[in-house]
C-alpha positions in Angstrom: 19.3 17.8 -8.4 21.4 20.0 -6.2 23.3 18.5 -3.3 25.5 19.9 -0.6 29.0 18.5 -1.3 29.9 16.7 1.9 33.2 17.4 3.6 35.4 14.5 4.8 34.0 15.0 8.4 30.4 14.7 7.2 31.3 11.5 5.3 33.0 10.2 8.5 29.9 11.0 10.6 27.5 9.4 8.2 29.7 6.4 8.0 29.8 6.2 11.8 26.0 6.2 11.8 25.9 3.5 9.3 28.3 1.4 11.3 26.3 1.9 14.5 23.1 0.8 12.6 24.9 -2.4 11.4 24.1 -4.4 8.3 20.8 -6.2 9.1 17.9 -4.5 7.4 19.6 -1.1 8.0 18.7 2.0 6.0 19.6 5.7 6.4 18.6 8.8 4.5 21.4 11.4 5.1 19.7 14.5 3.5 22.5 15.9 1.3 19.9 17.2 -1.2 18.4 20.7 -1.1 16.6 20.7 -4.5 14.9 18.2 -6.7 12.5 15.3 -6.1 14.7 12.7 -4.5 16.4 12.1 -1.1 18.8 9.3 -1.6 19.1 6.5 0.8 21.9 4.3 2.0 21.1 0.6 1.7 17.6 0.1 0.4 15.2 2.7 -1.2 15.1 6.4 -1.8 12.5 8.9 -0.5 10.4 11.0 -2.8 9.2 14.4 -1.5 5.5 14.2 -2.2 2.3 16.2 -1.9 -1.5 15.7 -2.5 -2.4 12.6 -4.5 1.2 11.4 -4.3 2.6 13.8 -6.9 6.3 14.4 -6.5 7.1 17.9 -5.2 10.5 19.6 -5.4 12.2 20.0 -2.1 12.9 23.7 -2.7 9.2 24.4 -3.4 7.6 23.1 -0.2 10.1 21.5 2.1 12.3 24.5 2.9 15.6 22.6 3.2 17.7 23.9 6.1 21.4 23.4 6.0 22.6 22.5 9.5 26.1 23.2 10.9 27.2 19.6 10.2 26.4 19.9 6.5 23.2 18.0 6.1 19.6 19.2 5.6 16.4 19.0 7.6 13.1 19.3 5.8 10.0 21.0 6.8 6.9 18.8 6.6 3.4 20.4 6.8 0.0 18.7 6.6 -1.3 21.5 4.4 -0.9 20.1 0.9 -0.2 16.6 2.4 3.6 17.1 2.2 5.5 14.0 3.3 8.1 11.6 1.9 7.1 8.5 0.0 9.2 5.3 0.1 9.0 1.9 -1.4 7.7 -1.5 -0.1 10.8 -3.5 0.9 11.3 -6.6 3.0 14.1 -4.6 4.7 11.3 -2.5 6.4 9.3 -5.5 7.5 9.7 -7.4 10.8 7.4 -10.4 11.2 7.2 -11.8 14.7 8.5 -15.3 15.4 9.9 -14.8 18.9 13.2 -14.4 17.2 15.9 -11.7 17.7 16.0 -11.5 13.9 12.6 -9.7 14.1 13.9 -7.0 16.4 14.2 -3.5 15.0 14.9 0.2 15.9 13.7 3.3 14.1 14.5 6.9 14.6 14.9 10.4 13.3 15.7 14.0 14.3 12.4 15.8 14.8 11.6 19.4 15.5 7.8 19.2 16.0 5.4 22.1 15.5 2.5 19.9 16.5 2.5 17.0 19.0 -0.8 15.2 18.5 -1.4 12.4 16.0 1.8 12.9 13.9 3.5 10.0 12.3 7.3 10.1 12.1 7.6 7.1 9.9 5.9 3.7 9.3 4.8 0.9 7.1 1.2 1.3 7.9 -1.7 1.3 5.4 -4.8 1.1 7.4 -7.1 1.8 4.5 -5.7 -1.2 2.7 -5.6 -3.4 5.8 -1.8 -3.6 5.4 -0.6 -2.2 8.7 2.8 -3.4 10.0 4.3 -0.8 12.3 4.3 3.0 12.9 6.5 5.3 15.0 4.4 8.3 15.9 3.3 11.0 18.3 -0.1 10.0 19.5 -3.2 12.2 20.3 -1.8 12.8 23.8 1.5 14.1 22.5 3.4 10.9 23.6 5.8 8.9 21.5 4.3 5.5 20.4 5.6 2.5 18.6 2.7 0.4 17.3 3.1 -3.2 16.2 0.1 -4.3 14.1 -1.2 -7.7 13.2 -3.1 -6.9 10.1 -5.0 -10.2 9.7 -6.2 -10.2 13.3 -6.6 -6.5 13.5 -4.7 -6.5 16.7 -1.9 -4.4 18.2 0.8 -4.2 20.7 1.6 -0.5 21.5 4.5 0.9 23.6 3.8 4.5 24.9 6.1 7.1 26.5 5.2 8.1 30.1 5.1 11.8 29.3 4.3 14.0 26.3 6.9 15.7 24.1 7.4 19.4 24.5 6.2 21.5 21.5 9.1 23.0 19.6 11.9 21.1 21.3 14.2 19.5 18.7 15.9 16.1 19.3 16.6 12.6 18.3 13.6 10.3 18.7 14.3 6.5 18.8 12.0 3.5 19.3 13.3 -0.1 19.8 11.5 -3.4 19.8 13.1 -6.6 21.0 11.3 -8.9 18.6 9.5 -11.1 21.2 5.8 -11.8 20.2 4.5 -13.1 23.6 5.9 -10.3 25.8 7.1 -7.5 23.6 9.6 -5.0 25.0 9.4 -1.6 23.4 11.5 1.3 24.6 11.1 5.0 23.5 13.9 7.6 23.8 14.2 11.3 23.2 17.7 12.9 23.2 19.1 9.7 24.8 16.6 9.8 27.7 14.3 6.8 28.2 10.7 8.0 28.2 8.9 4.9 29.3 9.9 3.4 32.7 8.4 0.1 31.7 9.1 -1.5 28.3 5.8 -3.3 28.5 3.2 -2.8 25.7 -0.6 -2.8 25.7 -2.3 -5.4 23.6 -5.6 -4.8 21.8 -7.2 -7.9 20.3 -5.3 -11.2 19.9 -1.9 -10.1 18.6 0.1 -12.9 17.0 2.7 -10.9 15.0 3.3 -8.4 12.3 3.0 -9.6 8.7 5.0 -8.7 5.6 2.5 -6.7 3.6 2.8 -4.6 0.5 2.4 -1.3 2.4 5.1 1.2 1.3 7.3 3.1 3.8 6.2 6.6 4.5 8.1 9.3 6.3 6.1 12.2 7.8 2.8 10.4 7.6 1.0 7.1 7.8 -1.1 5.4 5.2 0.0 5.5 1.6 1.3 8.5 -0.3 -1.9 9.2 -2.2 -4.0 9.4 1.0 -1.7 10.2 3.8 -2.9 10.1 7.4 -1.6 11.3 10.8 0.6 13.8 9.1 3.7 15.2 10.7 4.1 18.9 11.2 7.6 20.3 11.7 11.2 19.6 10.7 12.8 16.2 10.2 16.2 14.8 9.3 18.3 11.7 9.1 15.5 9.0 9.5 16.8 5.5 9.9 15.7 1.9 10.3 17.8 -1.1 11.5 17.0 -4.7 12.2 18.4 -4.8 15.8 17.8 -3.2 19.2 20.2 -0.4 19.6 22.1 -0.7 22.9 22.9 2.1 25.3 26.4 2.7 23.8 25.0 2.8 20.3 22.2 5.2 21.2 24.5 7.6 23.0 26.9 7.6 20.1 24.1 8.3 17.6 22.8 11.1 19.8 26.2 12.7 19.9 26.7 12.4 16.1 23.2 13.8 15.4 23.7 16.7 17.8 27.0 17.5 16.1 25.6 17.3 12.6 22.4 19.2 13.4 23.5 21.6 16.0 20.8 21.0 18.7 
């Protein structure tokens, strides 16, 4: 495995991100690697660059690692060949609703989309196995969505941005959920700008709460690694998950660090 050797400034920046995410169910994938079949994570779980039928695929073969000014890589993800990143099933990625702040979470990543219709950024969402939990994605209208799914009731709460993303514009996409089951508050941000004036969600069916299933985490697609769905098309870097709602100060700090590391 070939990695870029991080400078002290990169280490400081990554540590600053880690501190902003906190310690509750927080995971981050920095992207030091440019070759091989592993993107190491901080906290829980690594990511495996994968292709059709879940076979591991070397980063240098199909993911075109791009070294950014701050010293970390973004990876190109393309639906042709079902290229995506395969993660593990972990309780650190599950957020079951009990009207409790402990069930709150935020997810995000740097994205540089080449398609903006039905493209999953990341999720724990296996619809074929009836094991949907949540997914952060760009919907068919090109808008950012965070979907919370109650698998046993086949019901959802979905927060949607007011306007579509612009094709080819890079930036930091973040979704936050406050953990409340009865009246969920979901907020969606791109480059530190709130995209939905109301944090209200739309309920379909009788949503009770997400359930901790055995669905694995996937980055760059939904479903499971062998049969990916809603595949992302474009570049992605520094995906993260944390078990809290990122506040305004934390989001702005993350945006500034990401912009410095990635040069956008």
